[in-house]
C-alpha positions in Angstrom: -7.0 25.3 15.8 -7.7 21.8 17.3 -6.8 18.4 15.9 -9.5 15.7 16.6 -10.5 12.2 15.7 -13.4 12.5 13.3 -16.6 10.8 14.6 -18.9 9.0 12.3 -21.0 12.1 11.5 -17.9 14.1 10.6 -16.4 11.3 8.6 -19.5 11.2 6.6 -19.3 15.0 5.8 -15.6 14.6 4.9 -16.4 11.7 2.6 -19.1 13.8 0.9 -16.4 16.3 0.1 -13.6 13.9 -0.9 -15.7 11.5 -2.9 -15.4 13.5 -6.2 -11.6 13.3 -5.9 -10.8 9.9 -4.5 -13.8 7.7 -5.3 -11.8 5.0 -7.2 -14.9 4.5 -9.4 -17.2 3.9 -6.5 -20.6 5.4 -6.0 -20.9 7.6 -2.9 -22.6 4.9 -0.7 -20.0 2.3 -1.7 -17.2 4.8 -1.1 -18.3 5.3 2.5 -18.6 1.5 2.9 -15.1 1.0 1.5 -13.6 3.5 3.9 -15.6 2.4 6.9 -14.8 -1.3 6.4 -11.1 -0.6 6.4 -11.3 0.8 9.9 -13.2 -2.3 11.1 -10.4 -4.7 10.2 -8.2 -6.2 12.9 -5.3 -3.9 11.8 -7.4 -0.8 10.9 -9.3 -0.6 14.2 -6.1 0.4 16.1 -3.9 1.9 13.3 -6.1 3.8 10.8 -7.7 7.1 11.9 -9.5 9.9 10.1 -8.4 13.2 11.7 -9.9 16.7 11.3 -8.6 20.2 12.0 -11.3 22.4 13.6 -11.2 26.2 13.9 -12.3 28.1 16.9 -16.0 27.9 15.9 -15.8 24.0 15.6 -15.9 24.1 11.8 -13.7 21.5 10.1 -11.2 23.2 7.8 -8.9 20.2 6.9 -8.8 16.5 7.2 -6.5 13.6 6.6 -5.9 9.9 7.3 -3.2 8.8 9.7 -1.8 5.2 9.5 0.5 4.0 12.3 2.8 1.4 11.0 5.3 -0.8 12.9 8.4 -0.4 10.7 11.9 -1.8 10.5 14.4 1.0 10.2 18.1 0.2 10.3 17.4 -3.1 12.0 15.2 -1.7 14.8 11.4 -1.8 15.0 10.0 1.8 15.2 6.7 3.5 14.5 6.1 5.3 11.2 3.2 7.7 10.7 1.6 7.4 7.3 -0.2 10.6 6.1 -2.8 10.2 3.5 -5.9 12.0 1.9 -4.9 15.5 3.1 -7.9 17.6 2.1 -9.2 21.2 2.5 -12.7 22.1 1.3 -12.4 24.1 -1.9 -14.0 27.2 -0.4 -11.4 27.2 2.5 -8.3 26.8 0.4 -5.5 29.4 0.4 -5.4 29.8 4.2 -2.7 27.2 4.9 -5.0 24.7 6.6 -3.5 21.6 4.9 0.1 22.3 6.1 -1.4 23.1 9.6 -3.0 19.7 9.9 0.1 18.0 8.7 2.3 19.9 11.2 -0.2 19.2 14.0 0.0 15.5 13.3 3.8 15.7 13.1 4.0 17.4 16.4 1.7 14.8 18.0 3.7 11.9 16.5 7.0 13.3 17.5 5.8 13.7 21.1 4.9 10.0 21.2 8.3 8.9 19.9 7.4 8.1 16.2 10.6 7.9 14.2 9.5 8.9 10.7 6.5 10.3 8.8 5.8 9.3 5.2 3.3 10.0 2.5 2.5 9.3 -1.2 2.1 12.6 -3.1 -0.1 12.7 -6.1 0.6 16.4 -6.6 4.3 16.2 -7.2 7.3 16.9 -4.9 7.4 20.6 -4.3 4.4 21.0 -2.0 5.5 18.5 0.6 9.1 19.5 0.3 8.0 22.7 1.9 6.8 20.6 4.8 10.3 19.0 5.1 9.5 15.7 3.3 12.1 14.3 1.0 11.6 12.1 -2.1 12.4 8.4 -1.9 12.2 7.1 -5.5 10.5 3.7 -5.9 10.3 1.6 -9.1 7.2 0.6 -11.0 8.2 -2.0 -13.5 6.6 -3.9 -16.4 7.4 -7.6 -16.6 7.2 -10.4 -19.1 6.8 -14.1 -18.3 8.5 -16.8 -20.3 5.7 -19.1 -21.5 6.4 -22.6 -22.7 4.0 -25.3 -23.9 1.7 -26.2 -20.9 2.2 -25.1 -17.3 4.6 -26.2 -14.6 3.5 -29.1 -12.4 2.9 -27.4 -9.1 0.0 -27.0 -6.7 -1.4 -23.5 -6.9 -4.6 -22.7 -4.9 -6.5 -19.8 -3.6 -4.9 -18.2 -0.5 -6.8 -18.1 2.9 -6.3 -16.4 6.2 -4.6 -19.6 7.5 -1.7 -18.8 5.1 -1.1 -15.3 6.5 1.5 -16.3 9.1 3.6 -18.1 6.4 3.3 -14.9 4.2 4.5 -12.8 7.1 7.5 -15.0 7.7 8.4 -14.9 4.0 8.3 -11.1 4.1 10.4 -10.9 7.3 13.1 -13.0 5.6 13.1 -11.1 2.3 13.1 -7.7 3.9 15.8 -8.4 6.5 18.5 -6.6 4.6 16.5 -3.5 3.7 17.0 -0.3 5.7 13.2 0.4 5.6 10.3 -2.0 5.5 7.0 -2.4 7.1 6.5 -5.1 9.7 4.0 -7.0 7.7 2.2 -8.9 10.4 -0.7 -11.3 9.4 -3.1 -8.6 10.4 -1.5 -6.0 8.1 -1.4 -8.4 5.2 -5.1 -9.2 5.8 -5.8 -5.5 5.8 -4.0 -4.9 2.5 -5.8 -7.8 0.8 -9.2 -6.9 2.2 -8.8 -3.3 1.1 -8.2 -4.4 -2.5 -11.0 -7.0 -2.4 -13.5 -4.5 -0.9 -12.6 -2.0 -3.7 -13.3 -4.7 -6.3 -16.4 -6.0 -4.7 -18.0 -2.6 -4.2 -17.1 -1.2 -7.6 -19.0 -1.7 -10.9 -19.3 -5.3 -12.0 -16.3 -6.4 -14.1 -14.3 -3.2 -13.5 -11.5 -4.9 -11.4 -10.8 -8.2 -9.8 -8.4 -9.3 -7.0 -6.9 -12.8 -6.9 -4.8 -14.3 -4.1 -2.9 -17.5 -4.8 -0.4 -19.6 -2.9 2.0 -22.4 -4.0 1.8 -25.2 -1.4 4.3 -27.8 -0.4 3.7 -30.1 2.6 0.4 -28.3 3.3 2.4 -25.0 3.9 2.4 -21.9 1.6 5.9 -21.5 0.2 5.2 -18.8 -2.3 2.3 -16.4 -3.0 1.0 -13.6 -5.2 -1.8 -11.1 -5.0 -2.9 -9.7 -8.3 -5.3 -6.9 -9.2 -6.7 -7.1 -12.8 -8.5 -4.5 -14.8 -8.7 -3.2 -18.3 -4.9 -2.3 -18.2 -3.8 -5.8 -17.3 -2.4 -7.3 -14.1 -0.8 -5.5 -11.2 1.2 -7.6 -8.8 0.2 -6.0 -5.5 2.6 -8.2 -3.4 4.4 -11.5 -3.6 6.7 -13.7 -1.7 8.7 -16.9 -2.1 10.9 -19.0 0.2 13.0 -20.0 -2.8 16.1 -17.7 -2.8 15.8 -17.2 -6.6 11.9 -16.7 -6.4 11.6 -19.5 -8.9 8.3 -20.7 -7.4 6.8 -17.3 -7.9 7.9 -17.4 -11.5 6.3 -20.8 -12.0 3.1 -19.6 -10.3 2.9 -16.8 -12.8 3.3 -19.3 -15.7 0.5 -21.5 -14.2 -1.8 -18.5 -13.9 -1.1 -17.3 -17.5 -1.7 -20.9 -18.7 -5.3 -20.9 -17.5 -6.4 -19.1 -20.7 -3.8 -20.1 -23.3 -5.8 -18.7 -26.2 -5.8 -15.2 -24.8 -3.2 -12.6 -25.4 -1.0 -12.4 -22.2 -2.0 -9.3 -20.1 0.4 -6.5 -19.4 2.0 -7.1 -16.0 3.1 -4.3 -13.7 4.4 -4.1 -10.1 6.3 -2.1 -7.6 9.4 -4.3 -7.4 11.4 -4.0 -4.2 15.2 -3.7 -4.8 15.8 -6.6 -2.4 13.5 -9.1 -4.1 15.0 -11.2 -6.9 13.3 -11.2 -10.3 12.3 -14.9 -10.9 14.3 -16.7 -13.6 11.1 -17.1 -15.6 10.4 -13.4 -15.6 12.1 -10.3 -17.1 11.8 -6.6 -16.3 11.1 -4.8 -19.5 10.8 -1.2 -18.3 11.1 0.9 -15.2 9.5 4.2 -14.2 8.8 6.2 -11.0 5.2 5.7 -9.9 2.7 8.6 -10.3 2.4 8.8 -6.5 5.7 10.0 -5.2 6.9 8.4 -1.9 8.3 11.0 0.6 9.7 10.7 4.1 10.4 13.1 6.9 12.6 12.0 9.8 11.1 12.9 13.3 14.3 12.0 15.2 17.8 13.3 14.9 20.5 11.0 13.4 18.4 9.2 10.8 20.5 9.0 7.6 18.8 9.9 4.3 16.9 7.0 2.8 17.3 6.0 -0.9 14.9 4.0 -3.0 17.2 1.0 -3.0 17.0 1.0 0.8 13.2 0.5 0.8 11.3 -2.9 0.6 7.8 -1.9 -0.4 5.2 -3.6 -2.5 2.2 -1.8 -4.0 0.1 -3.2 -1.1 2.1 -1.0 1.2 0.8 2.1 -0.6 -1.6 4.2 1.6 
């Protein structure tokens, strides 16, 4: 067996096979565009790869995506390998090719000094536990926003790439006390937002929308939120606030809801990091574990088990 970077032709064949499972509502051409465009972003060019496992005849028998994240773990910047879209063609299943490609990547990443590997399992916990991954529970919450007559007097505008360094600085401050968080550079934040916008833009008209807003003071972004909206309501993909109580973020949410005062407020969901305060204008009304289970495998000795409360992840950090 041989692990290779998939070239364009092989990526196309892999996407033909994976489209029925992971199409996100996209037609096949748009699905290819969505995947290809992610790899052309400033972050994706160097850190997102489609890999394939080939047998001795050169036939691909399994594939996956590998993300290489700069990550803060116990106060030190390390590399984390993100494993996603592990796939074996239906006619080749039952031969152990999926665990073989995972182990081939783990071996390669361990050799280059990567500290941990992680993934989000949509098939439950047991399969990847057999590959030595352990569950790290995260919280998906629903939220309510206190609404008063009118909207707070604050400047809320659409975010731009010029705001990304300020967003990265907000994240660095907020995540400083977490045991595990991504190093959310401007390039990574841009990648995360572009991925959502591409999905919305390439999908059926009106199916979903992505909005990126900042609150500005002195021509500088001091709070922000990225929201995906669809028929289920709003999902806060990520957010930040320089205010220790996150009161600016709460006021932003009030402003955004006040745009259409005659409409019923949408359901609001988020993955809420344990280290991020709930704004005083907002209340968590329920919690549940996300459908996609976060799992980690240490690739170095001496890494203590990681709990959900140790992790600072937004839904934008999902891969």
